N, C-alpha and C positions, 0 to 999 in steps of 0.2 A: 504494500500500500504506500502510495506516494503522498507526502504532505508538503504543501507550500507553506513555509514559515515567513511571517512578516511582523510588522509592528508599527507604532507611530513614534517611538523614541529614537529611531535611527538604527542603521545596520550595526553600529559599534556598541549598542546598548547591552549591558550585562544580562538583562532579563531575556533577551533573544538568544544569547549564547547559552544561557542556562537551560532553556527549554530544548534547544537543539541537542545539548549533551544528554538530557534526560530521555529524549526520544530515540537516541542513536541506535539502541538495540531493539527498538520496537517498530520503527517506521523508517522508510527511505525519505529523506528530506531534501528540499531545495529552498534556499534562502533568497528571497527578493524583498528588499525593504527600502524605505526612504533613506537617502544619503544623509539627511540631517533630521533633527527632531521636528515632528509635525503634530505635537500635542494640541488638542482642541480644534483641529481643522474640520472635524466632522467628515462628511462624505464629499468633500471637494474633489474635483478632478481637473486635470489640465487638458485644455483643448484649443486654447488660443495661441499657444506656443509649443514647439516640439519638446518631447521628453528625451532626456539623455540618460544613459545608464552606464555604469562602470563595473567591470568585474573586479571583485575584491579577493585578495589572497592573504592567508596567514602563513608565512613562510612558503612551503611548497603546496599547502592545501588550499584549494579554492573554497573560499567561505561562502560566496554568493554574489548577488548583484545589488549594487546601490543605485537606486532610481532617484533622479533629481525631480521629485514630485511628491504627491500625497500618498498616504497608505492605500487608498483605493486605486490610485495609479499603479502602485507597485503590484497589487493583486492582478489587475487587468493585464499589465505587461508581463507579469510572471506567467500567467496562464497562456497568453498568446505567443510568447517568445522564448522564455527561459526554462520552463519546466521541460524535462525530456519527454514527457507525455502529459496528458490531462491529469491533474492531481485528483486524488480521491478525497482529500481533506485540506482545508485551509485553517491554520492556527495563527492567531494574531496575539503577540505578547512575548514574554510576560511584561505587562506594563508597569511602570514605576508609579504606582498610585491606583487606588480603586476606581472602577468605572461602574458606579451604581446610581440608582435613582435617575433624576433627569440628566445627569452627566452622560448617560448612555447616548443621549441625542447629540451631544457635542463631541463625543469621543472619536478620535481617529482610529484607536485600537478596535473599537466595536465596528466602525465603518468599514474597516478592512475585512472583517468577518462577514459583514452584510454583503459586501461586494462578492465574496466567494459564494454566498448563498444565491445571489443573483444568477450565477452561472450554474446553479443546480448542484453545487458541491457542498457537502456537509461542512460547516464552518464553526469555529469556536474562538471566542475572545477570552484571554486570561489576564487578570490583573492582580497585583499584590499591593496591600496597604502600604502607604508611604512610611518610610522609616529611615533614620540617618544611617543605619547599618543594615541594608537589605540582605536577607538570607535567600537569595534567588535559587540556590541549588536545592534547598529544602522545599521551597515553594514549587520548583519545577518537578521534583519527585512527586509531590502531591498532585500537581496538575496532570502529570503523565498517567497517574493511577485513575484519576477521574475521567480523563479522555479515553483511556482504554475501556473503562466500564461503559461509558456512553456509546462507544463504537460497538461493544459487544451486544448492545440492545438493538443494533441494526436500525438506526433512525432513518427515515426516508431521505433520499438525496435532496440536498438543499436545506436540511435542518440547520438551525442556528441557535447557538448556546452562548450565554454570557456567564463566565466563571470568575468569581471574586474570592480572594484569599486574604482574610484579616491577619494581622501580625500574631494575634492570640492563637490562631490555628496552627502555627508552626511548632507548637509544643503539645505533647501528649497525643491523644486520639480525638480530634475535634469532630463536632457534629457537622453534618452536611445537610443544608436546607434547600429544597427546591421551592422557590418563591417567586412571586411576580415582582416586576420592577416598580419601585415607588415613583409616584408622579407628584409628590409634594414639592411646592415651589420654595426655592431658597437661592442664596447667592446672587441677589439682584442689586446689591449696594455698590456704590463707587466712592472712592475717596478722592476728593478734589485737592489738587496741589498746584503750586505755582512754580514755573520754571525760572531760570536765571534772567530771562528776558521779560518776566512779568506776565507770561501767558498761562492761562489755566490748562491743566491736563488732568486726565481722569484715570485712575487705576482701579480695576475691579478688585473688590475686597475679598478676602478669603473667609467668607462667612461659614460658620459651622453647618453641619447637616441639619435637616429639619428636626424639631423636637420629637421625642418618642411618641409613637402612635400605637393604638390598639390594633390597627390593621397590619397583618404580617406582610413584610416585603423584604426586598434585598437589603434595604437600609437597616431595618430592625434586626434582621438575622445577623448581619455583619456586626452590629453593635453588641450582640450577644456572643460574638466570637465564633460564629459558624461560617464554614465555607458555603458560598451560595452558588446555586445553578439556576439560571433564569432562561427558559426557552423564549426566544424572541421571534417576531414576525415583522418584516419590513412593509407589509401591506397596511397603509395608513387609512384605508377606507373606513368611514363611520357608517357601518351597514344599517344601523337602526334608522338612519335618516333617509335612506334611499327611497323607501316606499312612501314616506311622508312627503318628500319633495316631488316625487313622481306624480302626486295627485294634483299638483298645480297646473292650471291651464296656461302652459308656457307659450302656446301659439297665440293666445290673446295678448299676452304680455308683449311679445315681439311685434304683433300687428299694430299695437298702439304706439310704437316708436315713430 
């Protein structure tokens, strides 16, 4: 089984190297990742300018391809050009910091996995809670075990999973929670500052996660120290509104213009 490995922290990120090592005896891998950090770019793609890519080596070993673009670009180009055959799996991570709650909508890590799912390839995003001393190898071992078990369940092609590992889960035998993504709003504040020329500029504040909620979600489970698995779907259709809106006499609306 061939896995395309990518991330949004860049090809030299230690989390990417750790998951590559952890999967070495389990899967054949090809690394195609952004040349530089692309955190928070969401599902941006490059189409107004050409994409460039550089083959990266570590001594005599070919490490992979560095793409001068977004995580989604890396997945698209990796599937089209650099994988020796169509990959069976796309794994994005390990990200330096959790991607839970509404951060899923902004995350380049998750976007790379979504791009893989667009191609009908089972895809997974993996993130580790921020820490000054990341234990990526331990997290990669946990992630590899979770990935192996998910694959053993033979999910339909194009399935999409978001996996988060809190720091607390790196000790002992942590719980694993299969939970929905939280949609609580937070992180909307900006700090206004003044530059040396007297101009205002604005820096997004690092607001804490939303307060505890009785509704179980990835945010609440992570706060309790559990590893979280959230199955995702990129179809944004609000299906409950389709029948309601279809009842409108749209022909009359247009005729009145």
